[in-house]
C-alpha positions in Angstrom: -8.3 -4.9 10.7 -11.3 -4.8 13.1 -12.8 -8.2 12.3 -9.5 -10.0 12.8 -8.6 -10.7 16.5 -5.8 -13.3 16.0 -3.3 -14.6 13.5 -5.9 -16.0 11.0 -5.2 -19.5 9.8 -6.5 -21.1 6.7 -6.3 -20.5 2.9 -7.6 -21.2 -0.6 -10.7 -23.4 -0.5 -12.4 -24.6 -3.7 -15.6 -26.5 -2.7 -17.1 -25.9 -6.1 -14.7 -28.7 -7.3 -16.4 -31.2 -4.9 -19.8 -32.6 -4.1 -21.7 -31.2 -1.1 -21.2 -34.3 1.1 -17.4 -33.5 0.9 -18.1 -30.0 2.1 -19.4 -31.2 5.4 -16.4 -33.4 5.9 -14.2 -30.5 5.2 -15.9 -28.5 7.9 -15.1 -31.3 10.4 -11.5 -31.4 9.4 -11.1 -27.6 9.5 -12.3 -27.7 13.1 -9.7 -30.3 13.9 -7.0 -28.2 12.3 -8.1 -25.0 14.0 -8.7 -23.4 10.6 -10.6 -20.1 11.0 -10.5 -18.4 7.5 -11.0 -19.6 4.0 -10.3 -17.7 0.7 -13.2 -18.4 -1.6 -14.2 -17.8 -5.2 -10.7 -17.4 -6.6 -11.3 -19.2 -9.9 -15.1 -19.4 -10.2 -15.9 -16.9 -13.0 -17.1 -19.8 -15.3 -19.5 -21.0 -12.5 -20.9 -17.5 -11.8 -21.4 -16.1 -15.3 -22.7 -18.3 -18.1 -23.1 -15.7 -20.8 -23.0 -11.9 -21.3 -26.0 -11.3 -19.0 -26.6 -14.7 -17.4 -25.3 -15.0 -13.8 -25.8 -17.9 -11.4 -24.7 -17.4 -7.7 -26.7 -20.4 -6.3 -23.7 -22.6 -5.6 -21.6 -19.8 -4.1 -24.7 -18.9 -2.0 -24.6 -22.4 -0.5 -20.9 -22.2 0.1 -21.2 -18.8 1.8 -23.9 -20.1 4.1 -22.0 -23.2 4.9 -18.8 -21.4 6.0 -20.7 -18.8 7.9 -22.7 -21.4 9.8 -19.4 -23.1 10.7 -17.9 -19.9 12.1 -15.3 -19.4 9.4 -14.1 -16.0 8.3 -13.9 -15.3 4.5 -11.3 -13.6 2.3 -13.6 -13.1 -0.7 -12.0 -13.3 -4.1 -13.5 -11.9 -7.3 -12.8 -14.8 -9.7 -11.4 -12.6 -12.4 -8.0 -14.2 -12.8 -9.3 -16.6 -15.5 -12.1 -15.6 -17.9 -14.8 -18.1 -19.0 -14.5 -20.0 -22.3 -17.6 -18.5 -23.7 -16.2 -15.0 -23.2 -13.1 -15.9 -25.3 -15.3 -17.4 -28.0 -17.7 -14.4 -28.2 -15.2 -11.6 -27.5 -11.8 -12.6 -28.8 -10.4 -9.1 -28.0 -10.1 -10.5 -24.4 -7.2 -12.8 -25.4 -3.6 -11.8 -25.0 -0.9 -11.7 -27.7 2.5 -13.0 -26.9 5.9 -11.4 -27.3 6.3 -13.2 -30.6 2.9 -11.7 -31.8 1.1 -15.1 -31.4 -2.5 -14.5 -30.5 -3.5 -16.7 -27.6 -6.6 -19.0 -27.6 -8.7 -19.8 -24.5 -6.7 -21.6 -21.8 -4.4 -21.3 -18.9 -4.7 -18.2 -16.7 -3.2 -14.7 -16.9 -4.6 -14.8 -20.4 -6.8 -11.7 -20.3 -5.6 -8.6 -22.1 -5.5 -5.8 -19.5 -6.6 -3.3 -22.0 -9.4 -5.3 -23.4 -12.7 -3.4 -23.1 -14.5 -6.7 -22.6 -12.2 -7.8 -19.7 -12.5 -4.4 -18.0 -16.3 -4.3 -18.4 -17.1 -7.8 -17.2 -14.5 -8.0 -14.4 -15.7 -4.8 -12.8 -19.3 -5.8 -13.2 -18.7 -9.2 -11.5 -16.9 -7.5 -8.6 -19.9 -5.2 -8.2 -22.4 -8.0 -8.3 -20.4 -10.0 -5.7 -20.1 -7.1 -3.3 -23.8 -6.3 -3.6 -24.9 -9.9 -3.1 -22.6 -10.6 -0.1 -22.4 -7.2 1.6 -24.5 -8.5 4.5 -22.0 -11.3 5.5 -20.2 -10.0 8.5 -17.7 -12.8 8.3 -16.1 -11.3 5.1 -12.9 -9.8 6.5 -11.2 -8.9 3.3 -11.7 -8.7 -0.5 -9.1 -10.5 -2.7 -9.2 -9.0 -6.3 -8.2 -11.5 -9.1 -5.1 -13.6 -8.3 -1.4 -13.2 -8.8 -1.6 -10.6 -11.5 1.2 -11.0 -14.1 2.4 -11.3 -17.6 2.7 -8.9 -20.6 0.4 -8.5 -23.6 1.3 -7.1 -27.1 -2.1 -7.0 -28.8 -3.8 -4.2 -30.7 -5.7 -3.1 -27.6 -2.4 -2.6 -25.8 -0.8 -0.8 -28.8 -3.6 1.7 -29.0 -3.6 2.2 -25.2 0.2 2.5 -25.1 -0.1 5.5 -27.5 -2.6 7.2 -25.3 -0.5 6.5 -22.2 2.5 8.1 -24.0 0.4 11.1 -25.1 -0.6 11.7 -21.5 3.0 11.3 -20.3 4.9 13.3 -22.9 2.3 15.6 -24.5 4.1 16.1 -27.8 5.7 13.8 -30.4 8.8 16.0 -30.2 9.2 15.2 -26.5 8.7 11.5 -27.2 11.5 11.6 -29.9 13.7 13.3 -27.3 13.2 10.9 -24.4 13.5 7.9 -26.6 16.5 9.3 -28.4 14.9 8.5 -31.7 17.5 10.4 -33.7 19.5 7.2 -33.3 19.2 4.8 -36.3 16.9 7.3 -37.9 13.9 6.3 -35.8 12.3 9.7 -35.7 8.5 9.4 -35.3 6.2 11.9 -37.0 2.8 10.8 -35.6 1.6 8.9 -32.6 0.4 6.2 -35.0 4.1 5.4 -35.7 4.4 4.0 -32.2 4.3 0.2 -32.1 4.7 -2.2 -29.2 8.3 -3.4 -28.6 8.3 -7.1 -29.3 9.9 -9.6 -31.7 8.3 -7.8 -34.6 10.0 -4.5 -33.8 12.7 -3.6 -31.3 13.3 -6.7 -29.1 15.0 -10.0 -29.7 16.4 -13.0 -27.8 20.0 -13.6 -27.3 21.0 -15.0 -24.0 18.2 -12.9 -22.5 15.7 -10.4 -23.9 17.6 -7.6 -25.7 16.2 -4.3 -27.1 17.4 -1.8 -29.5 15.8 1.1 -27.7 15.9 0.7 -23.9 13.6 3.7 -23.4 10.9 2.2 -25.5 11.0 -1.2 -23.7 11.3 0.5 -20.3 8.2 2.6 -20.9 6.3 -0.4 -22.2 7.1 -2.3 -18.9 5.8 0.7 -17.0 2.7 0.9 -19.1 1.9 -2.8 -18.8 2.3 -2.7 -15.0 0.0 0.3 -14.8 -2.5 -1.4 -17.2 -2.9 -4.4 -14.9 -3.0 -2.0 -11.9 -5.9 -0.2 -13.6 -7.8 -3.5 -13.8 -7.3 -4.0 -10.1 -8.4 -0.5 -9.4 -11.6 -0.9 -11.4 -12.6 -3.9 -9.4 -11.5 -2.4 -6.1 -13.5 0.8 -6.8 -16.7 -1.2 -7.5 -16.2 -3.1 -4.2 -15.5 0.0 -2.2 -18.8 1.6 -3.5 -20.7 -1.1 -1.7 -18.5 -2.3 1.1 -16.2 0.6 1.9 -15.4 -0.7 5.4 -13.9 -4.0 4.2 -10.2 -3.8 3.1 -9.2 -4.8 -0.4 -6.0 -6.5 -1.5 -4.5 -8.8 -4.2 -1.8 -11.4 -3.7 1.6 -10.3 -4.8 4.6 -12.6 -5.6 7.7 -11.2 -3.8 10.3 -9.9 -6.2 8.2 -10.3 -9.3 9.8 -8.4 -12.1 6.8 -7.6 -14.3 4.9 -5.4 -11.9 6.1 -2.4 -10.0 4.7 -3.4 -6.6 5.8 -0.1 -5.0 3.2 1.6 -7.1 0.7 -1.1 -6.6 0.9 -1.0 -2.8 -0.3 2.6 -2.8 -3.6 1.3 -4.2 -4.0 -1.6 -1.7 -5.6 -1.3 1.7 -3.1 -3.9 2.9 -0.4 -5.9 1.1 -0.4 -9.7 0.8 1.8 -12.2 -1.0 2.4 -15.8 -1.9 5.5 -17.6 -0.6 6.8 -20.6 -2.5 10.5 -21.2 -1.9 12.2 -23.8 -4.0 13.2 -27.1 -2.4 16.8 -25.9 -2.1 16.1 -22.3 -1.1 18.1 -20.8 1.7 16.2 -19.1 4.5 17.3 -15.5 3.7 15.5 -15.6 0.3 12.0 -15.9 1.8 13.0 -13.5 4.6 14.0 -10.9 2.0 10.7 -11.2 0.1 8.8 -10.9 3.4 10.8 -7.7 4.2 10.1 -6.3 0.7 6.4 -7.0 1.2 6.5 -5.3 4.6 8.4 -2.3 3.1 5.7 -1.8 0.4 3.6 -0.1 3.1 6.5 1.4 4.9 6.7 -1.2 7.7 3.0 -2.1 8.1 2.1 -5.7 8.7 1.0 -7.8 5.7 -0.8 -11.1 5.0 0.9 -14.3 4.0 -1.9 -15.3 1.5 -0.5 -18.5 0.2 2.2 -21.1 1.0 2.2 -24.8 0.5 1.7 -27.2 3.4 4.3 -29.5 1.9 5.2 -29.9 -1.8 5.0 -27.3 -4.6 4.2 -29.3 -7.7 5.5 -26.8 -10.2 9.1 -26.8 -8.9 11.6 -28.9 -10.8 11.7 -31.3 -7.8 8.6 -31.6 -5.7 10.5 -32.2 -2.5 8.6 -32.7 0.8 8.8 -30.1 3.5 10.6 -32.0 6.2 8.9 -32.3 9.6 8.9 -29.0 11.3 9.7 -26.9 8.2 6.1 -25.9 7.5 5.8 -24.5 11.0 9.2 -22.9 10.9 8.6 -21.1 7.6 5.1 -20.1 8.8 6.6 -18.4 11.8 9.3 -16.9 9.7 6.5 -15.0 7.9 5.1 -13.8 11.2 8.6 -12.8 12.4 9.0 -10.5 9.4 5.6 -8.9 9.7 2.7 -11.2 8.6 -0.5 -11.2 10.6 -1.7 -14.4 8.8 -0.6 -17.9 8.0 -2.5 -19.2 5.0 -2.1 -22.0 2.5 -2.9 -23.0 -1.0 -4.7 -25.3 -0.9 -7.2 -26.6 1.6 -8.2 -29.8 -0.2 -6.0 -31.4 -2.8 -7.5 -31.2 -6.3 -7.9 -34.5 -8.2 -7.2 -33.1 -11.7 -5.2 -30.6 -13.8 -1.8 -29.1 -13.1 -2.0 -28.6 -9.3 -3.4 -32.0 -8.4 0.0 -33.0 -6.8 0.4 -29.6 -5.1 0.0 -30.4 -1.4 -3.0 -29.4 0.7 -4.2 -29.3 4.3 -6.5 -32.3 3.3 -4.7 -34.7 1.1 -6.1 -37.2 -1.5 -6.4 -39.6 1.4 -9.3 -37.4 2.6 -8.8 -37.8 6.3 -6.8 -36.4 9.3 -4.4 -39.3 9.6 -1.5 -37.8 7.7 1.8 -36.2 8.8 1.0 -32.9 7.1 -2.5 -32.6 8.7 -1.1 -33.4 12.2 1.5 -30.6 11.7 -1.2 -28.2 10.5 -3.4 -29.0 13.5 -0.6 -28.6 16.0 0.3 -25.2 14.5 -3.3 -24.1 14.6 -3.5 -24.9 18.3 -0.4 -22.8 18.9 -1.9 -19.9 17.0 -5.1 -20.0 19.1 -2.9 -19.8 22.2 -1.0 -16.8 20.8 -4.2 -15.1 19.9 -3.8 -11.5 18.8 -0.7 -10.6 20.8 1.5 -9.9 17.8 -1.1 -8.3 15.4 0.0 -5.1 13.9 3.5 -5.3 15.5 6.2 -3.4 13.6 9.8 -4.0 12.9 12.2 -1.1 13.6 15.4 -1.2 11.5 18.4 1.1 11.4 19.4 -0.1 7.9 17.5 0.5 4.7 18.2 -1.2 1.3 16.8 0.7 -1.7 15.0 -1.3 -4.4 13.4 0.2 -7.4 11.5 -1.6 -10.2 12.3 1.0 -12.9 16.0 0.5 -12.1 15.5 -3.3 -12.3 14.0 -3.1 -15.8 16.5 -0.5 -17.0 19.7 -2.1 -15.6 18.9 -5.5 -17.2 17.8 -3.9 -20.5 21.1 -2.1 -20.8 23.1 -2.7 -24.0 26.1 -4.1 -22.1 28.4 -4.1 -20.4 27.8 -7.7 -19.2 25.3 -10.4 -19.5 26.0 -11.1 -15.8 24.3 -7.9 -14.6 21.5 -9.0 -12.3 20.0 -6.3 -10.1 18.0 -8.5 -7.7 21.0 -10.7 -7.3 23.3 -7.8 -6.4 20.8 -6.4 -3.8 20.5 -9.9 -2.4 24.2 -10.1 -1.6 23.9 -7.1 0.7 20.7 -8.3 2.3 22.0 -11.8 2.9 25.1 -10.4 4.8 22.8 -8.4 7.1 20.3 -11.2 7.5 23.0 -13.8 8.6 24.2 -11.4 11.3 20.5 -10.8 12.4 20.8 -7.1 11.6 17.3 -5.8 10.8 16.9 -4.1 7.4 13.9 -2.4 5.7 13.6 -2.6 1.9 12.5 0.8 0.7 11.7 2.7 -2.4 13.3 5.9 -3.7 10.3 7.8 -2.5 10.5 6.7 1.1 11.8 8.9 4.0 15.4 7.9 4.8 16.0 10.1 7.9 15.3 7.3 10.4 18.1 5.1 9.1 21.8 5.1 10.1 22.8 3.3 6.9 21.2 3.3 3.5 22.4 0.8 0.9 21.6 1.2 -2.8 23.3 -1.5 -4.8 23.6 -1.1 -8.6 21.5 2.0 -8.8 21.9 2.3 -12.5 19.0 4.8 -12.8 19.3 7.9 -10.7 15.7 9.2 -10.7 15.0 12.9 -10.6 15.3 14.2 -7.0 16.7 11.0 -5.5 20.3 12.2 -5.6 19.2 15.4 -3.7 17.5 13.2 -1.1 20.7 11.2 -0.7 22.8 14.4 -0.7 20.7 15.8 2.2 20.7 12.5 4.0 24.5 12.2 4.0 25.0 15.9 4.8 22.9 15.5 7.9 25.0 12.6 9.1 23.7 9.5 7.3 25.9 6.8 5.8 25.3 5.8 2.2 26.6 2.8 0.1 26.3 2.4 -3.6 28.2 0.2 -6.1 29.4 -0.3 -9.6 27.0 0.4 -12.4 25.3 3.2 -10.5 24.3 6.7 -11.5 24.5 6.2 -15.3 21.0 7.3 -16.5 18.0 9.4 -15.6 14.3 8.4 -15.6 14.1 7.9 -19.3 17.3 5.8 -19.6 19.2 8.7 -21.1 22.8 8.8 -20.0 23.6 11.7 -17.7 26.8 13.1 -19.3 29.8 14.5 -17.5 31.1 11.2 -16.0 29.7 8.4 -14.0 28.2 8.2 -11.3 26.9 11.5 -12.6 24.4 12.9 -10.0 26.1 11.0 -7.2 29.6 12.1 -8.1 29.9 14.9 -5.6 28.4 12.8 -2.8 30.8 9.9 -3.4 33.9 12.0 -4.3 34.8 9.9 -7.3 34.8 9.8 -11.1 34.4 6.5 -13.0 36.3 6.7 -16.3 35.9 3.1 -17.6 34.3 -0.2 -16.6 35.8 -3.6 -17.4 33.5 -6.5 -17.8 34.9 -9.7 -16.3 33.9 -13.0 -18.0 32.1 -15.6 -16.0 34.5 -17.7 -14.0 37.3 -15.0 -14.0 38.1 -12.3 -11.5 40.5 -9.6 -10.4 41.4 -9.3 -6.7 41.6 -6.8 -3.9 42.4 -6.8 -0.2 40.2 -5.8 2.7 41.2 -6.1 6.3 44.2 -8.2 5.4 42.3 -10.8 3.3 42.0 -11.2 -0.4 38.6 -11.1 -2.2 37.6 -11.6 -5.8 36.5 -8.7 -8.0 33.9 -10.0 -10.4 31.3 -9.1 -13.1 32.3 -5.4 -13.5 35.4 -3.5 -12.3 35.1 0.3 -12.3 38.2 2.2 -13.1 37.8 5.3 -11.0 39.6 8.4 -9.9 39.4 10.1 -6.5 37.8 13.5 -6.3 37.9 14.0 -2.5 37.2 10.4 -1.5 39.8 8.1 0.2 40.8 4.8 -1.2 40.3 1.9 1.2 41.4 -0.8 -1.2 42.8 -1.2 -4.8 42.8 -3.8 -7.6 45.7 -6.2 -7.6 45.9 -7.2 -11.3 45.7 -6.1 -14.9 46.6 -2.6 -16.3 44.4 -0.9 -13.6 46.3 -2.5 -10.8 46.5 0.0 -7.9 43.3 1.9 -8.9 40.7 2.2 -6.1 38.1 -0.5 -5.7 36.6 0.6 -2.3 36.3 4.2 -1.4 34.8 6.4 1.4 34.1 10.1 1.3 33.2 12.5 4.1 30.4 14.6 2.9 28.8 17.1 5.4 28.3 15.3 8.7 28.1 11.8 7.0 30.0 9.5 4.8 29.4 7.9 1.3 31.0 4.6 0.4 31.5 3.1 -3.1 32.1 -0.6 -3.9 33.4 -0.6 -7.5 33.0 -4.3 -8.2 31.1 -7.4 -7.2 32.6 -9.9 -4.8 31.8 -12.9 -2.7 29.7 -13.7 0.3 32.7 -13.5 2.7 33.5 -9.9 1.6 30.0 -8.6 2.0 29.7 -10.1 5.5 33.0 -8.6 6.6 32.5 -5.2 5.0 28.9 -4.6 6.1 29.4 -5.8 9.7 32.5 -3.6 9.9 30.4 -0.6 8.9 27.5 -1.6 11.3 30.0 -1.8 14.1 31.3 1.7 13.3 27.7 3.1 13.2 26.7 1.3 16.4 24.1 -0.8 14.5 23.5 -3.7 16.8 22.2 -7.2 15.7 18.8 -8.2 17.1 20.5 -11.3 18.6 24.0 -12.8 18.6 23.3 -16.4 17.5 25.0 -19.3 15.8 24.9 -19.5 12.0 21.5 -20.7 10.8 19.6 -19.2 13.8 17.5 -16.3 12.6 16.2 -13.5 14.9 13.9 -10.6 14.3 12.0 -8.3 16.6 8.5 -6.8 16.3 6.8 -4.3 18.7 3.3 -3.2 19.3 1.2 -1.9 22.3 1.5 -5.3 23.9 5.2 -5.1 24.1 8.1 -6.4 22.0 8.4 -9.9 20.5 11.8 -11.5 19.8 11.4 -14.3 17.2 14.1 -16.9 17.2 14.1 -19.5 14.5 16.5 -22.4 14.3 16.9 -23.4 10.6 19.6 -25.9 11.4 19.3 -29.7 11.7 20.6 -29.7 15.2 19.8 -28.2 18.6 21.3 -24.7 19.1 21.6 -22.5 22.2 21.3 -18.7 22.3 21.8 -16.2 25.1 18.7 -14.0 25.5 19.2 -10.2 25.5 16.3 -9.6 27.9 13.8 -11.6 29.9 10.3 -12.5 29.1 7.9 -15.4 28.3 8.0 -17.6 25.3 4.4 -17.3 24.1 4.6 -20.7 22.4 6.0 -22.9 25.2 4.9 -20.7 28.1 8.3 -20.9 29.6 9.7 -17.7 31.3 13.3 -16.6 30.9 15.5 -14.0 32.6 17.9 -11.6 31.0 21.1 -13.3 30.0 19.7 -16.8 30.3 20.4 -19.4 27.7 17.6 -20.9 25.6 17.8 -24.1 23.8 16.1 -24.6 20.4 15.7 -28.0 18.9 16.2 -28.5 15.1 13.7 -26.4 13.1 12.2 -25.1 16.4 10.9 -21.6 17.1 10.4 -19.4 20.2 8.8 -16.0 20.5 10.0 -14.1 23.6 7.5 -11.6 24.8 8.6 -8.7 26.9 6.9 -5.6 28.1 
């Protein structure tokens, strides 16, 4: 990004909520805090457009002049995340309909139907007007379309658009009947008008979670809704690109957000950005995993941390303060995993509505004499010192973890075998084991190239998409190592079972056949042994037969005692491994580190528990990030020499470095 020369530092700024005398004070405080970028205009549609053809940019003009004259860069938002009240009154087609068929009224946000002609018309028009009006501002370094897209709609606009989406996808009503298996329960459709949205009026209901009679219908509707919102983003982006083609465009994502297939979205974004709001009791691997997902959306490219809180997040169940040093630590964690920015929501704390107690750079006290402001200013000074050294640096991993949104939706819509099936949770178990050992992992899609990796892990790959099994087959034949687990290989792209025995398309690669699967009630377990220790077998237990694979371990209880639970299979030049159940943290750590050792996959750094290490590289050299999440001082032995670009201290190879509680070092080596 040509206009960015350092890790930019700032965040969401809403001066329209304040009088102009406050603006000038904000500029003074920003200078003290070393703030160099503001995200403007995120929720200003009501200020900018007063009626169908009445626009007023006068206040935004003043704001833009003010920030430019104060040397601030701008991430320019389009304001389209919340439509104005007059628009809902005059054009009710813009309002969403809930899963229970309740038509929304004006209010909240994420309340615009993505298939509303009104929303699409006016959002694209506003984006065009903004780009045209501010195209001459050379301090605009990025465009930020809408804000945190999300949610589903079930209105008549969407129902009609869903039918057209299906026509384009399947061409004939006969093919629709086939892929949705509509011979079941006599659901045969005779005309496209027979298609209705899957909600509480039709195929879906609530039990302990959302259930559906026809998984294929619900799955396609999730795909359709994700693509509908993406089309809204594309409309605004295209209008902006017509006028300012040189300025990159993004929208802020939300990590592992189930409603939107971010792997498809990322293809339409110039760069990826996301908002990080860990819960008060979150463990460090969870944010790291979301950072790595975000980096993986662009196959390893750096991303932007668009939002985080300086201290409390008011919408969590408990608005716990970030303890001293934690804001800095978590900020550097984002950079360690690929971010080129550190940005916050919000710059000045609002005095009303639902985020008035969400923390900010400038608190309600309105001055610089707060703990949070002092920490913000200290971090800003460090970032000025670091400059642009780490910009664009990449992470090079030898392990890949496959994550797929279609599989997420399909696996958790499945009619059984257990309410405990949680795709993201199962993937997290494998990621956490690698993270705690400081083994770098990329999170990849089924479309990504796998040839660079020594180990590919695809937990709970319930849906085997067309062609992915062949990609894995070739990968293993050429010497790769592949792990998959219980509840994998059941269905194809439309959620139709692939007959012939599970794991179907992966059967020859794994050398096994799964005959039955036993669901284990919550709190219960079977057991198995690995490396002389006993581990629990939970959630599901596959009853499998060997077809060329070797058994590594077996179940210890029930009528399937002695049947394999861990297997490995030589296939071509490589090996395929199967884990037929879910287990505990101790098992995943032991099992994966054992495989990494066999494959000569080396941790970034050997360190005490709670000390995280990552490495990024660019034309300036390599950067070893070491982050101490513990509440006490820790020591590490450095694998190479270099200079800590934060403290300025120089180290030699094999020297010990001491990190205080919550401290960070970035070792730079050429």
